[in-house]
Structure formats: C-alpha cells, structure tokens
N, C-alpha and C positions, 0 to 999 in steps of 0.2 A: 404805564407798565413794559418796560420794552426785556424782548424775550425774542430767542433763534429757533429757525426750525429746524429741522436735520431729515434725509430719501435718508433708506435704507438703506447707502452709499455710504455716506455725514457728510455727501456734499450740500453743501450751503438753499435753499428754496427760501421759496415768498410769498406768504399765502394769498390765498384764493377765498377771501370774503373770509370768517371765521369761524374755517370747516380746513381740521387738519386732516388729508393726508392717513391713508390707512398706511403703518411700517411707518411712519415719518418719527419725528426724535419728537419733544420740546422739550428747550433751555433758559431756563430758570437762573434770572439771579439771585443766589440770596448770602446777605446779609448777619455774618457768623459774630460775637463777638467779641471775639478774638480781634477781630477787622479791625474794635476800634476807635479811636484811637489817640491814642497814654493820654492825652489832655483832658480825653470824659472819664473817663473811667475810675471809678471807685479806690479811693485808696488809706484807708483806717489808719488813723491816728496825726495824718499832714500834718495839720495846724499844729503851732506850738503854744504852748497851753500862756501864760506869765505869770512870773512868780504865785503873787498867789493862787491865782488863779490854778497850777498845783498843788500848793498846801491847802486845799481848802476838795478836791481828792481828794484827797491821801488822808483829813480829819471826817470826815462822808465813812474811804473804804471798813479806817478802825474804828470806829463808833458801830455798823453792823458790826465789821468784824466779828467787836467784841460783847456788843447785844442780841447774836445769833447765842456767842457759845454761852451766855452765859444764862440766858435766856430760861434754859431746866433748871436754874438754883431756887426762878421765883417761887410762893411758897402757890400754892391752891389758893380758886378764888374762894373769900370764906364763905360768899351767897352757893345755891349750886343751878345754876342754870336753872331758867322752866320747863319745861317735863325734861327735864333731868333725869336718870337709874341713879335715887344715891345708894352708894358705889358698896358695898360689903363690907362689913368689923372684922371678921372674921372668913377663913374658910366654911365651905360650905360644908355640912357630915354626913355625915356619913344614915340616913334613912334606911328604918328597917326593915327588911322584905329589898330592896333596887339588890340586882345585881351589879357583883366585881365589875362590869363595866362605869355604871353611873355612879360610880365610888371612888374607881380611878379618874373621872371624865370629874366628877368632883374635886378633886386633889388633886389634879392637872389645872383644874381651872381656879383653886387657891392661890397654888402657887408661878400660875399665870400672876394674878393679880400683885402678888407683894413682892415679882423678880424687877422689879424698880431701887424699887430697898436694898436688892446684895450690891 
C-alpha cells in the first residue's frame, strides 16, 4: 500500500519504522468508481438483441401484462383453502343489546366484505 506522510508545515517526511510523528498527516490514495475506466463500467442495455430475442421478450412482456390485468376476473376457487375461515354470506345482523358502535362496526365490516362487487 502506498502512502505519503507530511509534517505540520506540509513538507513530505519519510517514516521511521511504523510510527507516525505527532501532528503529521497521512495521505492514502482512494479509488472511487467515478475513476474507473469506461470499459469497466456497467452499461445496461448495451448488448444488442437479435430480432427473435426481441420478439420473444416483447411477447413475454405482453403475456405478463395481460395476465396481471385479467387476473381479477378469474373465478374464486371452488374449494376453500384448508384452515381458512368461511366468508359470511350476508352482513352481520345487529345483536339485541349491542351498543351503537358494535352495530356500526358490523355494518362497516359487511360493507367492506361486499365492496369488491360494486
């Protein structure tokens, strides 16, 4: 490893052993990525694709886009997942003696469960 030592006045000094004198400055070179040669830098998209590869990539992209766009239209699974809670068929009815907050909460839960249909 190369390094330089300077005294308090900025004059270059040679070290004696492995000891840096008081008040001395140690300067070590540092390589930053900006200093890397252009040939070593990562440049995405710099490799040209053949026409068949470009068509396959475009087809895969369109297929994925169509699949994601139409996924919500798929019907629900016919069999529930093991351990899953069955969905209520109707909003929860108000229970006699329940507070107004409980009734409103039950109505809100029922509305949220059916909101996807609107």
